[in-house]
Each structure stands twice: as structure tokens, then as C-alpha cells.
C-alpha positions in Angstrom: 5.1 46.0 29.6 2.0 47.8 30.8 2.7 46.9 34.5 6.3 48.0 34.2 5.3 51.2 32.4 2.7 52.1 35.0 5.3 51.4 37.8 7.5 54.1 36.2 4.9 56.6 35.2 2.7 56.7 38.3 5.5 58.0 40.6 5.9 60.9 38.2 2.3 62.1 38.8 1.6 61.1 42.4 2.9 59.6 45.6 1.7 56.0 45.7 1.6 53.8 48.7 0.4 50.1 48.9 -1.0 48.0 51.7 -2.5 44.6 52.0 -4.6 42.7 54.6 -2.6 41.1 57.3 -1.6 37.6 56.3 -2.4 38.1 52.6 1.1 37.0 51.5 1.7 36.0 47.9 -1.4 36.5 45.9 -2.7 33.2 44.3 -3.7 33.3 40.6 -7.2 34.6 40.6 -9.7 37.3 39.7 -8.6 40.8 40.9 -11.6 43.0 41.3 -10.9 46.7 41.6 -13.1 49.8 42.0 -13.1 52.1 38.9 -13.3 55.9 39.5 -11.0 57.5 37.0 -9.2 57.1 33.7 -6.0 57.1 35.7 -6.9 54.3 38.1 -5.8 51.3 35.9 -2.3 52.7 35.9 -2.5 53.3 39.7 -3.7 49.7 40.3 -1.1 48.2 37.9 1.7 50.1 39.6 0.5 49.0 43.0 0.2 45.3 41.9 3.6 45.5 40.3 5.1 46.3 43.7 3.6 43.0 44.9 5.1 41.1 42.0 1.7 40.7 40.2 1.3 41.5 36.5 -2.3 40.8 35.6 -4.1 40.3 32.3 -6.6 43.1 32.0 -10.3 42.9 30.9 -11.1 46.3 29.4 -13.5 48.0 27.0 -12.9 47.0 23.4 -12.7 50.7 22.4 -9.1 50.8 23.8 -8.0 48.4 21.1 -8.8 51.1 18.5 -6.3 53.5 20.0 -3.1 53.5 17.8 -0.1 51.8 19.5 -2.0 51.0 22.7 -4.3 48.6 20.9 -1.4 46.8 19.4 0.3 46.5 22.7 -2.8 45.2 24.4 -3.2 42.5 21.8 0.4 41.5 21.9 0.4 41.1 25.7 -2.8 39.0 25.7 -5.2 41.5 27.4 -8.9 40.9 26.8 -11.3 43.2 25.0 -14.8 43.4 26.3 -17.4 44.0 23.5 -20.5 45.0 25.4 -23.8 44.6 23.6 -22.0 42.7 20.8 -22.2 39.1 19.6 -18.5 38.8 20.5 -19.2 39.6 24.2 -19.1 35.9 25.4 -15.6 35.6 23.9 -14.2 37.7 26.8 -15.3 35.1 29.4 -13.7 32.3 27.3 -10.4 34.2 27.1 -10.5 35.1 30.8 -11.1 31.4 31.6 -8.0 30.5 29.6 -5.9 33.1 31.3 -6.8 31.8 34.7 -6.2 28.2 33.7 -2.7 29.3 32.6 -2.1 30.5 36.2 -2.4 34.2 35.4 -4.0 36.9 37.5 -7.0 38.6 35.8 -7.9 42.3 36.5 -11.6 43.1 36.1 -13.6 46.2 36.7 -17.0 44.9 37.8 -18.7 48.3 37.8 -18.4 48.3 34.0 -17.8 52.0 33.7 -16.8 55.3 35.3 -19.1 57.3 37.6 -20.8 60.4 36.2 -19.6 62.6 39.1 -17.6 65.7 38.1 -15.8 66.4 41.4 -12.5 64.8 42.4 -13.7 63.3 45.7 -14.0 59.7 46.6 -17.2 57.6 46.8 -17.9 54.0 47.4 -17.9 51.6 44.3 -21.1 51.6 42.3 -23.2 48.5 41.6 -21.4 45.6 40.0 -22.4 43.9 36.8 -22.9 40.1 36.7 -19.7 39.2 34.7 -17.5 38.8 37.8 -19.9 36.4 39.4 -20.3 34.3 36.2 -16.5 34.1 35.9 -16.0 33.2 39.5 -18.6 30.5 39.3 -17.4 29.1 36.0 -13.7 28.9 37.0 -13.7 28.5 40.7 -10.9 31.0 40.9 -10.6 33.1 44.1 -11.6 36.8 43.9 -9.0 39.2 45.2 -10.6 42.5 46.2 -8.5 45.7 45.5 -9.4 49.2 46.5 -7.7 52.3 45.0 -8.1 55.9 46.0 -6.6 59.2 44.8 -6.8 58.5 41.1 -9.6 61.1 40.8 -7.0 63.6 42.1 -5.0 63.0 38.9 -7.9 63.2 36.4 -11.7 63.4 36.7 -14.6 65.5 35.6 -15.0 67.1 32.2 -12.6 66.5 29.3 -11.0 69.9 30.0 -10.6 69.2 33.7 -9.1 65.8 33.0 -6.5 67.2 30.7 -5.7 70.0 33.2 -5.5 67.5 36.0 -3.1 65.3 34.1 -1.0 68.2 33.0 -0.6 69.6 36.6 -0.3 66.3 38.4 3.5 66.1 38.2 3.6 69.5 40.0 0.8 68.7 42.6 1.9 65.0 43.1 -1.3 63.9 44.8 -1.3 61.1 47.2 -2.5 57.7 45.9 -3.2 54.5 47.7 -3.9 50.9 46.7 -5.1 48.3 49.2 -5.3 44.6 48.5 -7.8 42.5 50.5 -7.6 38.8 51.3 -8.6 36.4 48.5 -12.1 35.1 48.7 -13.7 31.8 47.6 -17.2 32.9 46.5 -19.9 30.3 46.3 -23.7 30.5 45.9 -26.0 32.0 43.3 -25.1 34.9 41.1 -26.6 37.7 43.1 -25.0 36.4 46.3 -21.6 36.2 44.7 -22.0 39.7 43.3 -23.0 41.1 46.6 -20.1 39.5 48.5 -17.6 40.7 45.9 -19.0 44.2 46.1 -18.8 44.3 49.9 -15.1 43.1 49.7 -14.1 45.6 47.1 -15.9 48.4 49.0 -14.0 47.4 52.2 -10.7 47.5 50.3 -11.6 50.9 48.8 -12.6 52.2 52.3 -9.2 51.2 53.7 -7.4 52.9 50.7 -9.5 56.1 51.0 -9.0 56.3 54.7 -5.2 56.3 54.2 -5.7 59.5 52.3 -8.1 61.0 54.8 -11.0 61.0 52.4 -14.2 62.2 54.2 -16.4 59.5 52.5 -14.3 56.7 53.9 -13.8 58.3 57.3 -17.5 59.0 57.7 -18.3 55.3 56.9 
């Protein structure tokens, strides 16, 4: 439901385009790692993946499960709450492993949070936490790097700016882009896996941001 809803709502607030590395083809079940820059980017990424026929299980902060209606929908569809700094935190990896064993795609935000920047410009992904590496090593699943750009044009900055951005987006219709990189089999120790995944997601983000003419990507 969330993927279908995102596919309908995102075109109402922006102009989304989607690309993939040459030869990527159908995406195998695996861990989709995307950059996280805005409260709007999960919808942008889901809409982009929906166009490729992919409807992933999402790993997200457990606080979303406390939102009325949304939390119920997340539970019903099998999405996975991440309880950071809580004894229940390891359960997320167990549930993610089960989803991958069932042949599902799993969407994870390895940065673990949003950037503190207040402007709407793009920047390369921040440092990754170690959960992605642990999950890749534990399951042997491929990592599929995804870069999104433009979501900060919908909503970013202070609470007031975010609300204003969301309210005016249907009139502004900012350009949005999602780029899917080639799946990777990551082997080695934790830091090496984390570094390779970060490089791959950064490359996917750079491709997406370059499609929008973002200075940070063009300069790189």
C-alpha cells in the first residue's frame, strides 16, 4: 500500500524521473541502501522503486509506529521498526533477515538520521552506521545502492519551512530524481563493507543529483 500510495502522491508534489545503471535489469531480492536527506525522500524512493516493480519492506525509526493510522499500516504490511538504544534493537536485524529469506527487498537508511543542514541544497551522504554491514554479512544478500535527489526541495529546514515547502510543492513541482546502482556482493570485515556501501550510494546520489544540475554533484 505504501509503495502504491507514494507512486500516486509524489507526482502531485514534484516531477520524478528514474534511471538505473546500464545492465541492471530486474533487481534481485536484497538490501536497498538509499541516502537520507529529507522527510520526503522515503516517498520519493518508494515511488521510484514502484516504477521498477519493486515494493520493499522498510526499516525505519520506531517513532513512526506511534503515529495514528500510519503505525497501524506499517505493522500490517510487515515493515520493521528500529528501536535505537533499546533492548529491542537486535530484533530489527532478525526481522530483516526473515524478510530477505522470504525473497523480499529491504530498504534501509544506513545514515541513521537526517542531516542538520537548514538549506534545500544537496550534499553527499553522511557517514553510515554499522547495521548495513552486519546485515549484509549475516545474510549474504546483495546491496543495491540507490541515490535520490530533490526531496529537500519538497521539505527541509525548520518545522515552519518544512510545512511551507510541503504546502507549496504542488505549485512549484520541483524536479526529483532516483538512480539505482548495480547490485553489489560485499565481502570483508565490517568497516570495509561499510566503506564500499557508502561509496556506492554516494555514486548513485551523485548521478541523481547531476540529473538535477545540483552544484554539489557537478563539482564532484
